[in-house]
C-alpha positions as CSV (number, residue, x, y, z in Angstrom):
1,M,-41.0,-55.1,25.0
2,T,-40.3,-57.6,27.3
3,D,-36.5,-59.0,28.1
4,T,-38.2,-62.7,27.0
5,T,-39.7,-61.0,23.3
6,K,-36.0,-59.2,23.1
7,I,-34.8,-62.9,23.5
8,Q,-36.8,-64.5,20.9
9,N,-36.1,-61.7,18.4
10,Q,-33.0,-62.1,18.6
11,L,-32.4,-65.7,18.1
12,R,-34.4,-65.6,15.5
13,A,-31.8,-63.0,14.1
14,L,-29.4,-65.6,14.9
15,V,-31.1,-68.5,13.1
16,L,-30.8,-66.5,10.1
17,L,-27.0,-65.0,10.2
18,T,-25.8,-69.1,11.5
19,Q,-27.4,-70.3,8.2
20,T,-26.1,-67.7,6.1
21,E,-22.7,-68.1,7.9
22,E,-23.0,-72.2,7.3
23,Q,-23.5,-71.4,3.8
24,V,-20.8,-68.9,3.1
25,A,-17.9,-71.5,5.3
26,R,-19.2,-74.0,2.3
27,T,-18.5,-71.6,-0.5
28,R,-15.4,-71.1,1.2
29,I,-14.4,-74.6,1.3
30,S,-13.1,-74.3,-2.5
31,Q,-10.9,-71.8,-2.1
32,A,-9.0,-73.5,0.6
33,R,-4.8,-73.4,-0.4
34,T,-3.9,-76.7,1.6
35,D,-6.2,-80.2,3.2
36,A,-5.5,-78.6,6.6
37,V,-7.9,-75.7,5.6
38,R,-10.1,-77.4,4.1
39,R,-11.2,-79.7,6.9
40,E,-11.2,-76.8,9.3
41,L,-13.6,-75.2,6.9
42,T,-15.8,-77.8,6.7
43,Q,-15.6,-78.4,10.5
44,N,-16.6,-74.5,10.7
45,A,-20.1,-75.7,8.2
46,D,-21.0,-78.6,9.9
47,N,-20.4,-76.7,13.6
48,A,-22.5,-74.4,12.2
49,A,-25.2,-76.1,11.0
50,A,-25.4,-77.9,14.8
51,R,-25.9,-74.1,16.4
52,T,-28.6,-73.3,14.3
53,I,-30.5,-76.7,15.0
54,E,-29.7,-75.3,19.2
55,I,-30.4,-71.6,18.5
56,T,-33.7,-73.2,16.7
57,D,-34.3,-75.4,20.0
58,A,-33.7,-73.0,22.5
59,L,-36.1,-70.5,20.3
60,R,-38.9,-73.2,20.7
61,A,-38.0,-73.1,24.7
62,A,-38.3,-69.5,25.2
63,G,-41.9,-69.5,23.5
64,G,-40.7,-68.5,20.3
65,V,-41.7,-70.1,17.1
66,P,-39.4,-70.6,14.2
67,D,-40.3,-69.5,10.9
68,V,-39.8,-71.8,7.8
69,V,-39.0,-68.8,6.1
70,T,-35.6,-67.6,8.1
71,P,-33.4,-70.9,6.3
72,A,-34.7,-70.4,3.3
73,I,-33.2,-66.7,3.6
74,G,-30.2,-67.6,5.0
75,R,-29.0,-69.4,2.1
76,L,-30.1,-67.2,-0.3
77,S,-28.6,-64.0,1.4
78,A,-25.0,-66.8,1.5
79,L,-25.9,-67.6,-2.3
80,L,-26.0,-64.1,-3.3
81,K,-22.9,-63.2,-1.2
82,A,-20.8,-65.5,-2.6
83,T,-22.2,-64.5,-6.2
84,F,-21.3,-60.5,-6.2
85,E,-18.3,-61.1,-4.6
86,Q,-16.9,-63.1,-7.2
87,A,-16.2,-59.9,-8.8
88,I,-14.2,-58.0,-5.8
89,P,-11.0,-59.2,-4.4
90,L,-10.9,-61.9,-1.9
91,E,-9.5,-59.4,0.6
92,E,-13.1,-57.7,1.0
93,A,-15.2,-61.0,0.9
94,L,-12.9,-62.4,3.8
95,L,-13.8,-58.5,5.2
96,T,-18.1,-59.0,4.8
97,D,-17.0,-62.4,6.6
98,L,-15.4,-61.1,8.8
99,Q,-18.4,-58.3,9.8
100,L,-20.9,-60.8,9.8
101,E,-19.0,-63.1,12.6
102,H,-18.9,-59.4,14.4
103,Q,-22.5,-59.2,14.0
104,L,-23.1,-62.8,15.3
105,L,-20.6,-62.3,18.4
106,D,-22.0,-58.8,19.3
107,R,-25.4,-60.4,19.0
108,A,-24.6,-63.2,21.0
109,T,-23.3,-61.0,23.4
110,Y,-26.6,-58.9,23.3
111,V,-28.1,-62.1,24.4
112,K,-26.2,-63.5,26.8
113,V,-27.1,-60.4,28.9
114,L,-30.4,-60.5,28.3
115,A,-31.0,-64.3,29.3
116,E,-29.2,-63.5,32.6
117,K,-31.5,-60.5,33.5
118,A,-34.4,-62.6,32.7
119,G,-32.9,-65.7,34.7
120,E,-32.7,-67.8,31.5
121,A,-29.5,-69.7,32.3
122,K,-29.9,-72.6,29.3
123,V,-30.3,-69.6,27.0
124,Q,-27.6,-68.1,28.8
125,R,-25.2,-70.9,28.7
126,L,-26.1,-71.2,24.7
127,A,-24.9,-67.8,24.3
128,E,-22.1,-68.1,25.7
129,K,-21.2,-70.8,23.8
130,L,-21.6,-68.7,20.6
131,M,-19.5,-66.1,22.0
132,D,-16.8,-68.4,22.1
133,A,-17.4,-69.7,18.8
134,H,-17.5,-66.5,17.3
135,R,-14.8,-65.3,18.4
136,A,-12.7,-68.0,17.2
137,T,-14.2,-67.4,13.9
138,V,-13.0,-63.7,14.2
139,E,-9.2,-64.4,14.9
140,W,-9.2,-66.8,12.3
141,L,-10.4,-64.4,9.3
142,T,-8.4,-62.0,10.8
143,V,-4.9,-64.2,10.7
144,V,-5.9,-64.8,7.2
145,L,-6.4,-61.4,6.0
146,A,-3.1,-60.8,8.3
147,E,-1.5,-63.1,5.6
148,E,-2.9,-61.6,2.9
149,A,-1.1,-58.3,3.8
150,L,1.7,-59.9,4.6
151,G,2.1,-60.8,1.0
152,G,0.7,-64.1,1.6
153,P,0.1,-66.7,-0.3
154,A,-3.2,-66.7,2.6
155,A,-5.0,-69.6,3.3
156,L,-7.2,-69.0,1.1
157,V,-7.1,-68.9,-2.8
158,A,-8.9,-66.0,-4.6
159,T,-11.1,-67.4,-7.3
160,P,-10.5,-66.4,-11.1
161,L,-12.4,-63.4,-11.1
162,Q,-11.1,-62.1,-7.3
163,K,-7.9,-62.4,-9.0
164,V,-8.7,-60.2,-12.3
165,A,-10.3,-57.5,-9.8
166,G,-7.3,-57.6,-6.9
167,T,-4.4,-57.1,-9.5
168,V,-6.4,-56.0,-12.9
169,A,-4.5,-52.5,-12.0
170,R,-1.1,-54.5,-12.5
171,A,-2.0,-57.1,-15.1
172,A,-0.3,-56.9,-19.0
173,G,-2.6,-57.4,-21.5
174,A,-6.0,-56.3,-23.0
175,P,-8.1,-59.4,-22.5
176,V,-7.7,-59.1,-18.7
177,R,-9.2,-55.3,-18.4
178,F,-11.8,-56.4,-20.6
179,V,-12.8,-59.1,-18.5
180,H,-12.6,-56.7,-15.5
181,N,-14.5,-53.9,-17.0
182,T,-17.2,-56.4,-18.1
183,V,-17.4,-57.8,-14.7
184,N,-18.0,-54.6,-13.5
185,S,-20.5,-53.3,-15.5
186,A,-22.4,-56.6,-15.0
187,L,-22.4,-56.2,-11.4
188,D,-23.5,-52.9,-11.8
189,T,-26.5,-53.9,-13.6
190,V,-27.4,-56.4,-11.3
191,Q,-27.3,-54.2,-8.3
192,Q,-30.1,-51.7,-10.6
193,A,-32.2,-54.0,-12.4
194,G,-32.5,-57.2,-9.5
195,E,-33.0,-60.7,-10.3
196,E,-33.6,-60.7,-14.1
197,T,-29.6,-59.6,-14.1
198,T,-28.5,-62.0,-12.2
199,E,-28.0,-64.9,-14.5
200,R,-26.8,-62.1,-17.3
201,F,-24.2,-61.8,-14.4
202,G,-23.3,-65.4,-13.7
203,A,-23.0,-65.4,-17.7
204,V,-20.5,-63.1,-18.3
205,A,-19.0,-64.8,-14.9
206,D,-18.6,-68.1,-16.7
207,R,-16.8,-66.5,-19.5
208,A,-14.5,-64.5,-18.0
209,T,-13.8,-67.4,-15.7
210,A,-12.4,-69.2,-18.9
211,L,-10.9,-66.3,-20.6
212,T,-9.2,-65.4,-17.2
213,D,-7.6,-69.0,-17.4
214,A,-7.1,-69.2,-21.0
215,V,-4.9,-65.5,-20.7
216,R,-2.7,-67.3,-17.5
217,E,-1.9,-70.7,-19.4
218,T,-1.1,-69.1,-22.8
219,L,0.8,-66.2,-20.6
220,T,2.6,-67.6,-18.4
221,V,5.1,-69.6,-20.2
222,S,5.8,-66.6,-22.5
223,R,6.0,-64.0,-20.1
224,A,8.5,-65.9,-17.4
225,A,11.1,-66.6,-20.6
226,G,10.3,-62.7,-21.1
227,L,11.0,-61.7,-17.6
228,R,14.5,-63.7,-17.4
229,R,15.3,-61.9,-20.4
230,A,14.7,-58.5,-18.6
231,E,16.7,-59.5,-16.2
232,R,19.6,-61.0,-17.4
233,I,19.7,-57.6,-19.8
234,A,18.6,-55.3,-16.2
235,R,21.8,-56.8,-14.3
236,R,24.3,-56.9,-17.6
237,E,23.1,-53.0,-18.0
238,G,23.9,-52.3,-13.9
239,N,19.8,-51.8,-13.7
240,A,19.1,-53.5,-10.4
241,E,15.7,-52.0,-9.6
242,V,14.4,-53.7,-13.4
243,A,15.8,-56.9,-12.7
244,D,14.6,-57.5,-9.2
245,T,11.4,-56.5,-10.3
246,A,11.6,-59.1,-12.7
247,K,12.7,-61.9,-10.3
248,A,10.2,-60.7,-8.1
249,A,7.1,-61.3,-11.0
250,R,9.6,-64.8,-11.6
251,E,8.5,-65.6,-8.1
252,E,5.0,-64.9,-8.5
253,L,4.6,-67.1,-11.1
254,G,6.6,-69.8,-9.4
255,D,9.6,-69.6,-12.1
256,V,12.6,-69.8,-10.0
257,T,15.1,-72.1,-9.5
258,A,16.0,-74.8,-6.9
259,D,18.8,-72.6,-6.0
260,E,17.2,-69.5,-5.9
261,L,15.2,-70.9,-3.0
262,P,15.7,-69.3,0.6
263,I,16.4,-72.8,1.9
264,K,19.8,-74.0,0.6
265,G,19.5,-77.9,-0.7
266,Y,15.9,-77.8,-0.7
267,D,15.3,-80.3,-2.8
268,S,17.1,-82.9,-2.0
269,M,16.7,-82.9,1.6
270,A,13.6,-85.4,3.2
271,T,10.5,-84.3,4.2
272,N,10.9,-84.1,8.0
273,D,14.2,-81.6,7.5
274,A,12.1,-79.8,4.8
275,V,9.3,-79.1,7.8
276,K,11.8,-77.9,10.0
277,A,13.7,-75.7,7.8
278,I,10.5,-74.0,6.9
279,K,9.7,-73.5,10.7
280,E,12.9,-71.3,10.2
281,L,12.3,-69.0,7.4
282,G,11.7,-65.6,9.0
283,T,10.2,-63.6,6.3
284,P,6.4,-63.4,4.2
285,H,8.5,-63.2,1.0
286,D,10.1,-66.4,1.7
287,I,7.4,-68.5,2.6
288,R,5.5,-67.0,-1.0
289,V,8.7,-68.1,-2.7
290,L,8.9,-71.6,-1.3
291,I,5.0,-72.2,-1.8
292,R,4.8,-70.6,-5.0
293,Y,7.8,-73.5,-6.0
294,E,5.9,-76.3,-4.3
295,E,2.8,-75.7,-6.1
296,T,4.3,-74.9,-9.4
297,H,6.7,-78.0,-9.6
298,K,6.6,-80.6,-6.7
299,S,2.5,-79.9,-5.0
300,R,4.3,-81.6,-2.0
301,S,1.0,-80.9,0.2
302,S,2.7,-81.4,3.5
303,L,5.0,-79.4,2.6
304,V,2.8,-76.4,1.9
305,S,1.0,-76.9,4.6
306,A,4.1,-76.7,6.8
307,A,4.5,-73.5,5.4
308,Q,1.1,-72.0,5.6
309,T,1.7,-72.9,9.3
310,R,4.5,-70.7,9.4
311,L,2.7,-67.9,7.6
312,A,-0.1,-68.1,9.9
313,D,2.7,-67.6,12.8
314,L,3.9,-64.8,11.4
315,A,0.4,-63.4,11.0
316,K,-0.4,-63.6,14.2
317,E,2.4,-62.3,15.1
318,A,1.7,-59.2,13.4
319,V,-1.9,-58.8,15.0
320,G,-1.3,-59.6,18.8
321,V,-2.9,-63.0,18.4
322,S,-1.2,-65.6,20.8
323,S,-0.8,-68.8,19.2
């Protein structure tokens, strides 16, 4: 096989994978925690669409003929990925995104070397451009995963079904366990039977989402009250471990008072002063408490974004990524 043929084959593969990358980025937009992340994902998707055009043009210039099926396959691959990943935890979905980006980076690197050997300067420059883009995305996804590993909340918010899949072992109540088991059963059927059962899985996913939302809404208030009572009794009886566990659960629900926040006088601060104080927070736990409080009580997007940025800085330090 000649180098030219290899280049054509790899460019075709890059068109397919880049089309999938674009569609995946668009599915992630709805999971963005902040407007800044939403804008970044939108830009990533638009850039991927532009790269698809560039790669297709390079393929034609190299003597290859882009097939009309490839874009459709890319969209289908992304759709199936988005459907099936609803039954897996968010971190697993992000790891598959990372796997896709690594494959794109590796193929672009391979094309660069092939083009350099063949004297195809334009293809080489395109490959180098692709490598830069995919390195940046790999770094971003690595940081998002690190945010989740540090205790989050990450830049992306899990869908209701992903929350069920990720927390079912710790969740209280039979309804949530039923959702998890039903989704697992449906997913197994999909994998064995194919397209016919995809619709059944979608129906189960819709019902599970509705049930999860209903369970969350009805349990949150009563759970918070119960946790406060449990914490109060545990502290009165000197059981610090149980009291701390109850408090941690309250924090996850955003059920904290202003005087429990890691920043003293936070509620009375001007926005600029609050942002400065947030930049001084040193632990993922404190950041998480603050974000949950904002999302539950205030919903001030600028402060949530500032806290998310601080968490990203800590995540970059954890994985050795320079800011």
